[in-house]
C-alpha positions in Angstrom: 44.0 111.7 138.2 41.2 113.4 139.9 39.0 116.1 138.3 40.5 118.9 140.5 44.0 118.1 139.2 42.7 118.0 135.6 41.0 121.4 136.0 44.1 122.9 137.5 46.3 121.7 134.6 43.7 123.1 132.1 44.0 126.5 133.9 47.8 126.4 133.9 47.8 125.7 130.2 45.2 128.2 129.2 42.9 128.3 126.2 45.1 126.2 123.8 44.9 122.5 123.0 47.2 120.2 125.0 50.3 118.9 123.2 50.8 115.2 123.0 54.0 113.5 124.3 56.3 111.6 122.0 59.4 109.4 122.7 61.7 112.5 122.5 59.8 114.3 125.2 59.5 111.3 127.5 63.3 110.6 127.3 64.0 114.3 127.9 61.6 114.3 130.9 63.3 111.4 132.5 66.7 113.0 132.1 65.9 115.4 135.0 63.1 113.7 137.1 63.6 116.2 140.0 62.4 119.2 138.0 58.9 120.1 139.1 58.6 122.8 136.5 59.1 120.5 133.6 56.8 117.9 135.2 53.9 120.3 135.5 54.3 121.8 132.0 54.5 118.4 130.4 51.5 117.1 132.4 49.5 120.1 131.3 50.6 119.7 127.7 52.1 123.1 127.4 53.9 124.1 124.2 57.3 124.9 125.9 58.9 126.2 122.8 56.2 128.8 122.2 56.2 129.7 125.9 59.9 130.2 126.0 59.8 132.6 123.1 56.9 134.5 124.7 58.8 135.1 127.9 61.9 136.3 126.0 64.1 133.2 125.8 63.5 131.6 122.4 64.8 128.0 121.9 68.3 127.8 120.3 68.4 124.1 119.6 66.5 121.5 117.6 66.5 120.0 114.1 67.0 122.1 111.1 64.2 122.3 108.5 66.4 120.4 106.1 66.9 117.6 108.6 63.2 117.4 109.2 62.4 117.3 105.5 65.0 114.6 104.9 63.7 112.5 107.7 60.1 112.7 106.4 61.2 111.8 102.9 63.2 108.8 104.1 60.4 107.6 106.3 58.0 107.8 103.4 60.4 105.8 101.3 60.6 103.1 104.0 56.9 102.8 104.4 55.9 103.1 100.7 53.7 100.4 99.2 52.9 98.8 102.5 56.6 98.8 103.6 57.6 96.7 100.7 61.3 97.9 100.8 61.4 97.4 104.5 60.2 93.8 104.2 62.8 93.1 101.6 65.4 94.4 104.0 64.1 92.3 106.9 64.1 89.2 104.8 67.4 89.6 103.0 69.7 91.5 105.4 68.4 90.2 108.8 67.4 86.8 107.6 63.9 87.1 109.0 61.4 84.6 107.6 58.3 86.6 106.9 56.5 84.6 104.2 53.1 86.2 104.7 52.6 89.9 105.6 49.7 92.0 106.5 49.9 95.8 107.0 47.7 97.9 109.3 48.0 101.7 109.4 46.6 102.9 112.7 46.9 106.6 112.1 43.2 106.8 111.8 40.3 104.3 112.4 37.7 104.7 109.7 38.6 108.4 109.4 38.2 108.8 113.2 41.3 110.6 114.6 40.1 110.3 118.3 43.0 109.3 120.6 40.7 107.0 122.6 39.4 105.2 119.4 42.9 104.8 117.9 44.3 103.5 121.2 41.5 101.0 121.6 42.0 99.8 118.0 45.8 99.5 118.6 45.2 97.6 121.8 42.8 95.1 120.2 45.0 94.4 117.1 48.2 94.0 119.1 46.5 91.7 121.6 45.1 89.6 118.8 48.5 89.3 117.2 50.2 88.4 120.5 47.6 85.7 121.1 48.7 83.9 117.9 45.4 84.3 116.1 45.4 83.0 112.5 44.2 86.4 111.2 46.7 88.3 113.4 48.6 91.1 111.6 52.3 91.4 111.0 53.1 95.1 110.5 51.5 97.8 112.5 52.2 101.4 111.5 51.5 104.5 113.7 50.1 102.6 116.7 48.8 105.0 119.4 50.4 104.0 122.7 49.8 105.1 126.3 52.2 105.4 129.3 51.8 106.5 132.9 54.0 109.5 133.6 53.9 111.1 137.0 50.6 109.4 137.9 48.9 110.5 134.6 48.3 108.6 131.5 49.8 110.3 128.4 49.3 109.3 124.8 52.3 108.8 122.5 52.0 109.1 118.7 55.2 107.6 117.4 56.1 107.2 113.8 57.1 103.6 114.3 56.3 100.2 113.0 55.9 97.1 115.2 56.3 93.8 113.4 55.2 90.6 114.9 57.5 87.7 114.3 57.8 84.3 116.0 55.6 85.3 118.9 57.4 88.6 119.6 56.8 92.2 118.6 59.8 94.2 117.5 60.0 98.0 117.4 61.4 99.4 114.1 62.9 102.9 114.5 63.5 104.8 111.3 66.2 107.5 111.3 67.6 109.5 108.5 71.2 109.8 109.8 73.6 107.8 107.6 75.5 104.6 108.4 78.9 105.1 106.6 81.1 102.1 106.2 79.1 100.3 108.9 79.5 103.1 111.4 77.0 105.8 112.6 77.2 108.8 114.8 77.4 107.5 118.4 75.4 110.3 119.9 72.6 109.9 117.4 72.5 106.1 117.9 72.3 106.6 121.7 69.4 109.1 121.2 67.6 106.6 118.9 68.1 103.8 121.5 66.5 105.7 124.4 63.6 106.8 122.2 63.1 103.2 121.0 63.2 102.0 124.6 60.2 104.3 125.3 58.3 102.5 122.6 59.3 99.1 123.9 58.2 100.1 127.4 54.8 101.4 126.1 54.1 98.3 124.1 55.0 96.0 127.0 52.7 98.0 129.3 49.8 97.8 126.8 50.2 94.0 126.4 50.7 93.5 130.2 47.2 95.0 130.8 45.9 91.9 128.9 48.1 89.4 130.6 51.0 89.1 128.2 54.6 88.9 129.6 57.3 91.5 128.9 58.9 88.9 126.6 56.1 89.5 124.1 58.0 92.6 123.0 61.7 92.1 122.1 64.4 94.2 123.8 66.2 94.2 120.4 64.9 97.0 118.2 65.5 97.3 114.5 67.2 100.6 113.6 66.7 101.5 109.9 69.0 104.1 108.3 70.3 105.2 104.9 73.5 103.4 103.9 76.5 105.5 103.1 75.6 108.6 101.1 72.6 107.0 99.3 68.9 106.4 100.2 69.5 102.6 100.2 68.2 101.1 103.4 70.4 99.3 106.0 69.3 97.9 109.3 70.7 96.5 112.5 69.5 95.2 115.9 70.1 97.5 118.9 69.8 96.1 122.4 67.9 98.6 124.6 67.9 96.7 127.9 70.1 99.2 129.6 67.9 102.1 128.4 64.8 100.3 129.7 66.3 100.0 133.1 67.1 103.7 133.2 63.6 104.6 132.0 61.9 102.5 134.6 64.0 103.9 137.4 63.6 107.5 136.3 59.8 107.2 135.7 59.4 105.6 139.1 61.1 108.6 140.7 58.9 111.2 139.1 56.7 112.9 141.7 53.0 112.4 141.1 51.5 115.3 139.3 48.6 115.7 141.7 51.1 116.3 144.5 53.0 118.9 142.5 49.8 120.8 141.5 48.6 120.8 145.1 51.8 122.8 146.1 51.1 125.6 143.7 49.0 128.7 144.4 45.5 128.3 142.9 46.0 131.3 140.6 49.1 130.1 138.7 48.6 130.3 134.9 51.1 130.0 132.0 48.6 131.0 129.4 50.2 133.2 126.7 47.0 135.3 126.6 48.3 137.0 129.7 51.1 139.6 129.8 54.6 138.0 129.4 55.8 139.5 132.6 53.0 137.9 134.6 53.6 134.6 132.9 57.3 134.8 133.8 56.4 135.6 137.4 54.1 132.6 137.6 56.8 130.4 136.1 59.0 131.4 139.0 56.5 130.0 141.4 57.0 126.4 140.0 60.2 125.0 141.4 62.9 124.1 138.8 66.0 122.1 139.0 68.3 123.6 136.4 71.4 121.8 135.2 73.6 122.6 132.2 72.4 119.4 130.5 69.0 121.0 130.3 70.2 123.2 127.5 70.3 120.1 125.2 66.8 118.9 125.8 64.5 121.4 127.4 62.9 124.4 125.7 62.8 126.5 128.9 66.4 125.9 129.8 67.7 129.4 129.0 64.9 130.9 131.1 65.8 128.6 134.0 69.6 129.3 133.6 69.0 133.1 133.8 66.8 132.6 136.8 69.6 130.4 138.5 72.5 132.9 138.1 74.6 132.8 141.2 73.5 129.2 142.2 76.1 126.4 142.3 73.9 124.1 140.2 74.6 126.1 137.1 78.1 124.7 137.2 76.9 121.1 136.6 75.6 118.1 138.4 79.0 117.0 139.7 79.7 120.3 141.3 76.2 120.5 142.7 76.5 117.1 144.3 80.0 117.8 145.7 78.7 121.0 147.3 75.6 119.4 148.8 74.0 122.0 151.1 75.7 124.9 149.5 73.2 126.5 147.2 74.9 129.7 146.1 78.3 130.7 144.7 78.5 133.5 147.3 78.1 131.0 150.1 80.7 128.7 148.5 83.3 131.5 148.3 82.6 132.6 151.9 83.1 129.0 153.1 86.3 128.6 151.0 87.8 131.9 152.4 86.8 131.0 156.0 84.8 134.2 156.3 81.6 132.3 156.7 80.9 129.6 159.4 79.4 126.4 157.9 76.1 125.0 159.1 76.0 121.3 160.2 75.1 120.1 156.7 77.8 122.3 155.1 80.7 121.0 157.1 82.0 118.4 154.6 81.6 120.8 151.7 83.3 123.6 153.6 86.3 121.4 154.3 86.6 120.6 150.6 86.2 124.2 149.6 88.9 125.4 152.0 91.3 122.8 150.7 90.7 123.9 147.1 91.1 127.5 148.1 94.5 126.8 149.8 95.7 124.8 146.8 94.6 127.7 144.5 96.5 130.2 146.6 99.6 128.0 146.7 99.5 127.6 142.9 99.1 131.3 142.4 101.9 132.1 144.8 104.3 129.7 143.0 103.3 131.2 139.6 104.1 134.7 140.9 
């Protein structure tokens, strides 16, 4: 990324530190790769939750404080004493032979919290382990990873462990939702799988820079959860090949951030030191692609929904695709009633709308 783009992103963000990405934000970003607004805000490192509240649309989703606390306590239990309990689980439950173990915590390097230093240390240790060195490590906690998103390298600070076993790294994802009678909530498992796939992709990219193949990082991740209603650990392998395919495809479709920034007026700023009305006005200058699914994973979704009132896309991706070329509900109704002549790109949608309108009228007439 060139210096001009970096300066523009700093101006857009304002006088606050940039927020780092994590697996949750990456997976959410790829869920709507056509949204320029989200792409710009994530590239600039903007705190979208704080911004949403500032412009009058506070976030209404997210984990409860109880769930966050429970998750932190469970993770601390798993990692206590150099991950002793986790190692017992890996040996006994998954039949992994790990006779000798070394543990490296990469959250800081000699007290240095610099992202560049932590990333370099992570890169060196994992490369040494991948090369089969005799003094290679086994467990790596808090490795700092890096991924290219929209033409820009972003750092990820995951709370994960990678363990090196039989020439392969495995991602360990720790979640506090329970596995009851061998079954877990499907939605939560799916979310854990896509986040784990982000980590796998990052680890593979890091090792690929040093000549190691993708097979150096296993596509099977280890999901560790509490068993039943206790804090006893249980683990299983989760295959994330499908999620990896989706991530690669979606990330490849993301517009390069320098191209997005070049389309914006040079005065655009989302700094919360400015009046809220002015910030909201500048938000409107960055093109968005609102879909109802955004309500589950984007902090600005309620702002974008309010802005998109009267547009066909607020009714969902399926309706929006079926009505290609018909941007507003008013236009759709005019085409359905026959009071509006369709443009060449609206002919197919107009035919569909007129058929639906006639069936509606027939049904209403029968009911009467």
